[in-house]
Structure formats: structure tokens, C-alpha cells
C-alpha positions in Angstrom: 0.0 0.0 0.0 1.5 3.4 -1.0 2.2 6.0 1.6 -0.4 8.8 1.6 0.8 12.1 0.3 -0.7 13.7 3.3 1.4 13.2 6.5 -0.3 12.1 9.7 -1.1 15.1 11.9 -2.3 14.5 15.5 -4.6 17.5 15.7 -7.5 17.9 18.1 -11.2 17.2 17.6 -14.0 19.4 19.0 -15.9 16.4 20.3 -12.9 15.5 22.5 -12.7 18.8 24.2 -13.9 19.2 27.9 -15.5 22.5 27.1 -17.8 21.0 24.4 -21.3 20.7 26.0 -22.2 17.2 26.9 -25.6 17.3 25.3 -24.1 18.3 22.0 -21.5 15.6 22.4 -24.3 13.1 22.7 -25.9 14.4 19.5 -22.6 14.1 17.7 -22.0 10.6 18.9 -25.5 9.6 17.9 -24.7 11.0 14.4 -21.6 8.8 14.3 -23.6 5.8 15.4 -26.0 6.4 12.5 -23.0 6.7 10.1 -22.2 3.1 11.1 -25.7 1.6 11.2 -27.9 3.4 8.6 -28.2 1.6 5.2 -29.2 3.8 2.2 -30.4 1.6 -0.7 -28.7 2.1 -4.1 -25.8 4.1 -2.4 -24.7 1.4 0.1 -24.4 -2.4 -0.3 -25.1 -2.6 3.4 -24.3 -0.6 6.6 -20.7 -0.3 7.6 -21.5 -2.2 10.8 -22.7 -5.1 8.8 -19.7 -4.9 6.5 -17.5 -5.0 9.6 -19.2 -8.3 10.7 -18.8 -9.8 7.3 -15.1 -8.8 7.2 -14.5 -10.4 10.6 -16.1 -13.6 9.5 -14.3 -13.7 6.2 -10.8 -12.8 7.6 -11.0 -14.9 10.8 -12.8 -17.8 9.2 -13.8 -20.7 11.5 -11.9 -19.0 14.4 -14.4 -16.2 14.4 -16.6 -18.2 16.8 -13.7 -18.8 19.2 -13.4 -15.3 20.5 -15.1 -13.0 22.9 -15.1 -9.5 21.3 -14.4 -6.7 23.7 -14.9 -3.1 22.4 -12.3 -1.1 24.4 -13.5 2.3 23.2 -17.2 1.8 22.9 -18.3 5.4 23.4 -22.1 5.5 23.4 -22.2 2.0 21.9 -21.3 2.9 18.3 -21.6 0.0 15.8 -20.9 -2.8 18.2 -24.5 -3.8 19.0 -25.3 -4.1 15.3 -21.9 -5.9 14.6 -22.9 -8.4 17.3 -26.3 -9.1 15.8 -24.9 -9.3 12.2 -21.9 -11.6 13.2 -24.0 -14.0 15.3 -26.6 -14.1 12.5 -23.9 -15.0 10.0 -22.4 -17.6 12.3 -25.8 -19.1 12.8 -26.5 -19.3 9.0 -23.0 -20.8 8.4 -23.7 -23.5 11.1 -27.1 -24.3 9.6 -25.6 -24.7 6.2 -22.9 -27.0 7.5 -25.6 -29.0 9.4 -27.7 -29.2 6.2 -24.7 -30.4 4.2 -23.9 -33.0 6.9 -27.5 -34.2 6.9 -27.5 -34.6 3.1 -24.3 -36.6 3.3 -25.8 -38.9 5.9 -29.1 -39.5 4.0 -27.9 -43.0 3.1 -26.9 -43.8 6.6 -29.1 -45.6 9.2 -31.7 -43.0 10.3 -32.3 -44.9 13.6 -29.0 -44.0 15.2 -29.2 -44.0 18.9 -27.9 -40.4 19.2 -30.8 -39.0 17.2 -34.3 -38.2 18.3 -37.5 -39.1 16.5 -37.4 -36.0 14.3 -33.9 -36.8 13.0 -32.3 -34.0 15.0 -29.2 -34.6 17.0 -29.6 -34.1 20.7 -26.4 -32.0 20.7 -27.8 -29.5 18.0 -28.9 -27.0 20.6 -25.5 -27.1 22.3 -23.7 -26.7 19.0 -25.8 -23.7 18.1 -25.1 -22.1 21.5 -21.3 -22.7 21.0 -21.4 -21.1 17.5 -22.6 -17.8 19.0 -20.2 -15.2 20.4 -20.3 -12.6 23.1 -19.6 -8.9 22.7 -18.6 -6.6 25.6 -18.8 -2.8 25.8 -16.1 -1.0 27.7 -14.6 2.5 27.8 -12.5 4.8 29.9 -15.7 6.9 30.3 -18.6 4.4 30.5 -21.9 5.3 28.9 -23.9 2.9 31.2 -27.4 4.2 30.3 -26.9 3.9 26.6 -25.2 0.5 27.0 -27.9 -0.9 29.3 -30.5 0.0 26.7 -28.5 -1.7 23.9 -27.9 -4.8 26.0 -31.6 -5.4 26.7 -32.0 -6.2 23.0 -29.5 -9.0 23.0 -28.4 -11.8 25.3 -25.0 -11.8 23.7 -24.2 -8.2 24.5 -22.9 -7.0 27.9 -21.0 -4.1 29.3 -18.6 -3.2 32.1 -19.9 -0.3 34.2 -16.5 0.6 35.6 -13.9 2.6 33.6 -11.6 0.4 31.6 -8.2 1.6 30.3 -7.3 0.0 27.0 -3.6 0.3 27.8 -4.1 -1.5 31.1 -6.9 -4.0 30.8 -7.9 -5.3 34.2 -6.8 -8.9 34.9 -10.2 -9.8 36.2 -11.8 -8.5 33.0 -9.7 -10.9 30.9 -10.2 -13.8 33.3 -14.0 -13.2 33.3 -14.2 -14.0 29.6 -11.6 -16.6 29.2 -12.0 -18.9 32.3 -14.6 -21.5 33.1 -15.5 -20.7 36.7 -17.1 -24.0 37.4 -14.1 -26.0 36.3 -11.5 -23.4 37.1 -9.9 -23.7 33.6 -9.9 -21.8 30.3 -13.2 -21.9 28.5 -11.6 -22.2 25.0 -12.5 -18.6 24.0 -9.8 -16.0 23.3 -10.1 -12.2 23.6 -10.5 -10.2 20.5 -10.2 -6.4 20.9 -12.3 -4.0 18.8 -11.4 -0.4 18.0 -14.2 1.1 16.0 -13.4 4.6 14.8 -11.2 5.0 17.8 -7.5 4.1 17.2 -6.8 7.4 15.4 -7.5 9.2 18.7 -4.3 7.8 20.3 -1.0 9.5 20.0 2.0 7.2 19.2 3.0 6.6 22.8 -0.5 5.6 23.9 -1.1 3.6 20.7 2.1 1.5 21.5 1.0 1.0 25.1 -2.4 -0.2 23.9 -0.9 -2.6 21.4 1.6 -3.9 23.9 -1.2 -4.6 26.4 -3.2 -6.2 23.5 -0.4 -8.6 22.6 0.2 -9.5 26.2 -3.5 -10.2 27.2 -5.4 -10.9 24.0 -5.5 -13.2 21.0 -6.6 -10.7 18.3 -7.6 -7.2 17.5 -9.5 -5.3 14.9 -9.1 -1.6 14.0 -11.9 -0.2 11.9 -12.0 3.3 10.5 -14.5 5.0 8.1 -11.8 7.4 6.8 -8.2 7.7 5.7 -5.6 10.3 4.7 -6.7 10.5 1.0 -8.7 13.0 -1.0 -11.6 10.4 -1.2 -11.4 10.1 2.6 -11.8 13.9 3.0 -14.6 13.9 0.4 -16.5 11.3 2.4 -16.5 13.6 5.4 -18.3 16.3 3.4 -20.7 13.7 2.0 -21.5 12.7 5.6 -22.3 16.3 6.6 -24.8 16.4 3.6 -26.1 13.0 4.6 -27.0 14.2 8.1 -28.8 17.3 6.7 -30.7 15.1 4.4 -31.9 12.4 6.7 -32.1 14.2 10.1 -35.9 14.6 9.9 -36.3 10.9 9.5 -33.9 10.1 12.4 -34.9 12.9 14.8 -38.5 13.9 14.0 -39.3 13.2 17.6 -36.8 15.7 19.0 -37.2 19.4 18.1 -34.1 20.1 20.2 -31.9 17.9 18.0 -33.3 19.4 14.8 -32.6 22.9 16.1 -28.9 22.1 16.5 -28.9 20.5 13.0 -30.7 23.2 11.0 -31.2 26.4 13.0 -27.7 26.5 14.6 -26.0 23.7 12.6 -23.4 22.7 15.3 -23.9 19.0 14.9 -23.2 18.8 11.1 -20.3 21.3 11.5 -18.7 19.2 14.3 -19.2 16.0 12.4 -17.5 17.4 9.2 -14.8 19.2 11.1 -13.9 16.3 13.3 -14.2 13.9 10.4 -11.6 15.9 8.4 -9.3 15.9 11.5 -9.9 12.2 11.9 -8.7 11.7 8.3 -5.5 13.5 9.1 -5.0 11.4 12.3 -5.8 8.0 10.8 -2.8 5.6 10.4 -2.2 3.3 7.5 -1.8 -0.4 8.1 2.0 -0.1 7.6 2.1 2.6 10.3 0.1 0.5 12.7 2.4 -2.5 12.1 5.4 -0.3 12.8 3.9 0.7 16.1 3.1 -3.0 16.8 6.6 -4.1 16.2 8.1 -1.4 18.4 5.5 -1.6 21.3 7.8 -3.5 23.6 6.0 -6.9 23.5 7.0 -10.0 21.6 5.0 -10.0 18.4 6.7 -12.9 16.6 3.6 -15.0 16.8 1.3 -12.4 15.4 -0.1 -12.0 11.9 -1.6 -8.8 10.5 -3.9 -8.4 7.6 -5.6 -5.2 6.2 -7.8 -4.0 3.5 -10.8 -1.8 2.7 -14.5 -2.4 1.8 -16.7 0.1 0.1 -19.7 1.1 2.2 -20.9 4.3 0.3 -20.8 5.0 -3.4 -18.6 6.5 -4.8 -16.0 7.3 -2.2 -16.8 5.8 1.2 -14.6 2.9 2.4 -14.3 1.0 5.6 -10.6 0.5 6.3 -9.7 -2.5 8.5 -6.6 -3.9 10.2 -6.9 -7.3 11.8 -4.2 -8.9 13.9 -4.3 -12.4 15.3 -2.0 -14.6 17.3 -0.9 -17.5 15.2 -2.0 -21.0 16.4 0.8 -23.0 17.9 
């Protein structure tokens, strides 16, 4: 991948500033969530969150069902609840297809096997279906408990940690909670996969290295997903997003005159989304730059493999950029 002509600049974003009103920050974060989850027919093959789930399944392959996915910078929830639903739905379809193929292959076998019930369904099918599903966990240095609680009520596979979690110093009890079988006092066979959705560009180099070091030492994989990059098309996408908010805000926020006021009358929300989006482009690292940080983070990364790519989510210029690192099987 060629080096972008635009150098990386670690500038500041309005949404990160302590002086920015919290209620406006909530509106901006809701706008970012909609950027991940809204699907506009004809312009989008599917939402970026769904594309992220498809990318995880494609890149990780069968091992996708062997992780617990922890979002270490979940913000107000972002795309993770939809990623969870999409990935588990895809895992369920994949398992059903495999089961159907197995049944077709066994059509000539004895149908009265002792381990089958009268309907021809294996007694272990329910357990297999349960094992094919994966859990997602929302965490952040500044927890959004109210928003997370509402999201988690919609899925049994989505949970959250109410206490602050530092991605550079993941608590030992958090890691053990999702990797150990408490009843048998042993590992449960699931690894930890860290998610960074529209977040990794916020870290300066020192913090990024510290987070990668902690990731290598305590996790089995990580995924960095960004909706922008340091290219002219990345910058153009930010302007397109501002137009997109102005276009669909009445459909999203018809129930909230206050939100519409800050979108149309005093357009703070679209301005901040575009301004911060442009700054995010300038802060976003290439896969090569992330790998350079990974190799110099101070941890042994010899057993790690990194893949990267991009998937179009908005015609003609919107791309989801991804970097996925996994610990090689031994």
C-alpha cells in the first residue's frame, strides 16, 4: 500500500474537548452511530457495521466463533450492537448450512442412530448452536452505562462493564472473566479479540504503542476499523457525511425538536461531524504505520499475523478501512 501524500497530523477534535457541551457531544455521537448503522439503498451495499461483521467472519474464518469480542473504546455504543447481531446471524447461517450439508451426506446412513431423536435432529444440536454464537462486551474509559444498558436489553450476547476500563491497562479480572470457566477453574476455550471502532486514530503514538503492547500480552486478536483515511476520497467522504446528516435528520430525529434545532437552525452537529471527520482523516494511520507501532511496542509480536484491506460502504468514495491482527495458532 503506497504511503499517503498527506502526512499524519495528530490534531485535536472538537468532540474530545472538555469545554464542548455534553448534550451536544451526545448528539454528535448519535450521528456517528448512525453513520455506522444506517443503510441507504442504491448508495450502500449494506451498513458499515454489517460490513465489519462480514469482514471479521471472512478474515477470521472458523476461528471467528472462538473469541469474545471486547470493544475497548465503545463510546455511546457505536456500531458494536449491530456488529454483534450481524456476526451472530452470519455464524448461525453458516452453522445451519454445515448442518444441512452433513444431513445430506448422511441421508444414506441408518436413520435410527441412537444419538438422534424421532425428528432426526441430533440431541447436541442446541448445544452446537449455542457454541457457535459469540459474546460482545462494551467498555470505555468513560462508560456510557445508560446507553449500553438499553442496547444490552436487546441481545443476550451483548454485555458491558460499568467501571472505567483503560485499553492500555486492561484489568486482569476482565480478561479472566471472559476466558475462564469458573465452574471447572480452567480456560473456556475462548480467546479475547479487541475491537477499536473509529477509535484508534485518537491515540498518539506513545498511547497507541501502550495499547498494542497490552493487547499482545493479554489478547488473542484485535481489529481496527475506520471510516476514513488520509486520502482525497477520505476527505470527500466527510463532506458527504455532513450532507447525509442534513438530508436524513428529519427521518432520524423527527421526535426531537431540540436535535433538529442544533442540526438546522444552529448547525453545530453537522459542523462538528464534518470538522472532526476531516481531522480524523489526518489522524488515521495506514496499516503499515500501525504495524510499525506494533513491532516497536515492547512486546514479543513474533507469533502475530496482521492483515488489512478496505471495503466500500458508500458509493462512490466511502470505504471501511480495516486492520486485523491475530495470534498464530501453535
